N, C-alpha and C positions, 0 to 999 in steps of 0.2 A: 504494498498498499504505497503513495507516493505521500510524499508530506508537502502540503499546500504553501507556500511562504507569507504570509500574514503578519509580519514584525513589525512593529513601531517604531523607524528608525530613529523617532524625537524623546529623546528620556524625560524631559523635560519641559517645560512654556511656563515662560513668567513675561508675561504681557507676550510682548516683540520678539522676545530674545526668546530663543531656541536651543537649548542642551541635546545634543544628539548622540547619539548611543558609541559612533563612531569617533565621535572625539575624546568621549568618557574611555574609552576604551584606548587609545593612546596615552591619554591621562594615567591612565591604570600603570601600563606601560613603562612610562615615565617616571611613575615614584619606583618603580619595582628596578629601573637603575638607579634611581638617587640614593635608595635605602643599602642595592646593594654594593656602590661605589663609599658612599661613608661606612656600611662595616669593614670593607675593606683597607680603608685608613685605619681604622681602630684595631685591627689587625698587626697591621704593619706588614698590609701583601703590596701596597700601593704607593708609588713613589708622589706621593700628594699631601695635600694636607686638605683640611676640613671648607677651609675657600677653594683652595684649587678644584675641589670637586663642584662646589656652585658653579666655578670661571667657565670650566668644561664641560658641565652642562648647558651651558647657554651658549657656547662654538656646536655644540654636536645637533641644539634641536634649532638653530638656524640654518647647518649647516645643510641635516636634515631634510627641514619647508622647503631651503631654497632649491637643494637641488631634485627631492623627490618631485614639485611641482613642475620643475621648468625641463625636465625628462617625460611628464609626464605630458606637458603639452609638446614639446618639439617633438618628439617621439612618436608616440599612441596617439594621441586626437588633436593636431594641428590644426585640421581644417576647424572644428568646433571651436575651438577655442578661440580663435584668431576670429568668429562670428559671433561669436560671445564672452566677448573679454573681462564682463564683470565676472564671470564665473573663474576667470583665473586666480583669483583670491578666495574663492569662495571652495577654501578645502575645509572646509567640515559639509561640503556635498558626497567626498571621497576623491578617487583620484589621484595616488600620490605613488610616485612608482616608488618599488623598493632599489632597483640599482641608483637609478636617479638619486635615492637618498642614500646609500653606503658612500654613492662616490660621494657625496656633498659632505660628510662627515668623516669621511677618509682627510678631504682637504682643509675640515676643521678644526678635527686631528693634529693635524700636520703642522698647522699655524698654532696651536695652543702649545705646541710639546717643543715647536720652535722657542715661542715666545717664555715657554717657563722651561728650555734645557733639560727635558725629562726624553727619554727616548719612546719613538714613535710607536716601533714594534712592542715594547713593554706595556705599554696605553692602549694598543689596540687589543693586545691580551686579555686585559683587564676589564675593558668596554665590552667586548664580542659577546664576553656570557651573559651578561643581565640583557644586552641586544635581544640575544636569539629568540629570548623569551620571549620579550617586551614586543616582537613582530609576530606573535600568535596571537595576541590582542587585538593586533592592526586585520591579520584575518578574520576574526571573530567580530570587529565591525565593521568588514566589508558584506560580511553572511547577512547580519542585522542591516546593511543597508540595498542590500539584494542586487550585489554590482559585485562583477567578475567571476559570475557564477563559467559552470561547466557544459560539456559539449551533453547533447542526445545522450538517455540512456533511459532501459528499461528495467535498471536496479531497482531491490523492492525499496530502497534509500533514495533512490531521485527526486528533484524536487520542485515543486513548480515555481518560478519566480516572475513576477509580476512583465518584467520587459521578455520575456523570453517565448520560446513555444512549444510545450511540452516536456515533462520531466528531465529534468539537467543534474549533472551531478554536482554536489555541493563540494567542489575543488578548492574554496574559504575554507574550507574545515580540512579538508586534506591536506592544507600547506598548514593551516595550526597545529593540526598532528605532527607533522614533521618536524615544526619550529620549538613542538616541546620535546623529541628524540634528539635533535642536534643539543639543544639547552643540555639536557641530561647528558651526554657524553662531554660535553664543552666541560662541564659542570664537575664533572668525575675526576679531571684530568686536571682543575684548575692548580693543583698544589703542587703538579709532580715537577721534577727540572728539568723541564723541557727548554731550551734554548727562545731567546723571546722572540716571538713571533710565529710558536706552532702553532697555536690556539686559534690565532685568526688565518692562519693557512688553515687548518684542521677544518674550519668554518666554510671557507671559501668552496674548500672540496666538495664536504657534504651537500652546501646548500644548491650547489650547480648540480650536485648526482640527484637529489630528490626534487630539486625544481625540473631540473629538463623532465622525468618522471612524468612528475605532477602536469606537464605540458599535454600529454596526451589524453588527459580527462579535462583539461580547462579551455574555454573557446577560448580561441584565440581570438589578441588585435589585431593582429594581420602575418600573414606568414611573410618567409623568403624559400623559395625554392621550396622544397624539405621541411623546413626550419619553420617552428613558430618564432613569433617577437622574443622570447621567454628565455629557450634554448637558443637563440642566436647571442642573448646577451650572458648566456650562464657560458656561453666558450670563454671569455676573457675571466672572468673567475675562475673557472675550471683551471685553466694553462699558468692565470697567474697564483694561484692557491697551491698546485705541484712546485710552481718556479722557485716559491715565496717557501716549501716548505725544507727543500733542497739548498736552498741559501743559506735559510740560519743555519743549518747541518753542519754545512763544510764552513760557513764561518766559526762556528763554534767551535771544530775540531779543527782548526787551522791557529785559535786564541789558544787551546788546551797545548798544540803542539809544541806554539812559540812560548807559551810559561812553565 
């Protein structure tokens, strides 16, 4: 028996002000990252102060939103957004590209690390653990919004979304699930004596693989030859993750030899 999507994307209305579940999910994700980083500082696992945590999150949030929206506008739906420019800033309606968000956070992290003179790779390992679980809340937000649904299916857990014909894979929930798996793997490895950058490299590889598989069930935004847009964008993630994994190990081996 399929499920007919009938969720209200609006969590609370205060006169003309609407608080949407999509925003609530991202707020929960932000609080998780914030709490995780502060705990890491208290436990001496982060090269940061409590004030640094606040500054870093400011950098990351700005980078995430800017990168995610720019990628969404320029890569996924330029025609729609250029025809409706007011929607470009309406991020509460959804439409944030993960790949753009990751690129934006990487740039923001680089700027922060350079300013505070800390290791970008160490910082990336620290932040990517809570970010991986925060991403799952974002996918729940997509489901509540009724967006980014999957391809047609006749499976019993298919969902009938308002803007789609027939039952569809709830691919948003598939993505939420694999982000929980990635978080569990990274969290279990967070205290291992691995070279800086290892957790981030592992995330890139795991995400690229899981997302690539899920794209077979998700309705593609567009296709390039045999690849969906998501699979195409995952290729540099996978290559970058593998390259980073070997780079940090060769670097660590070289440092141990010279010391």
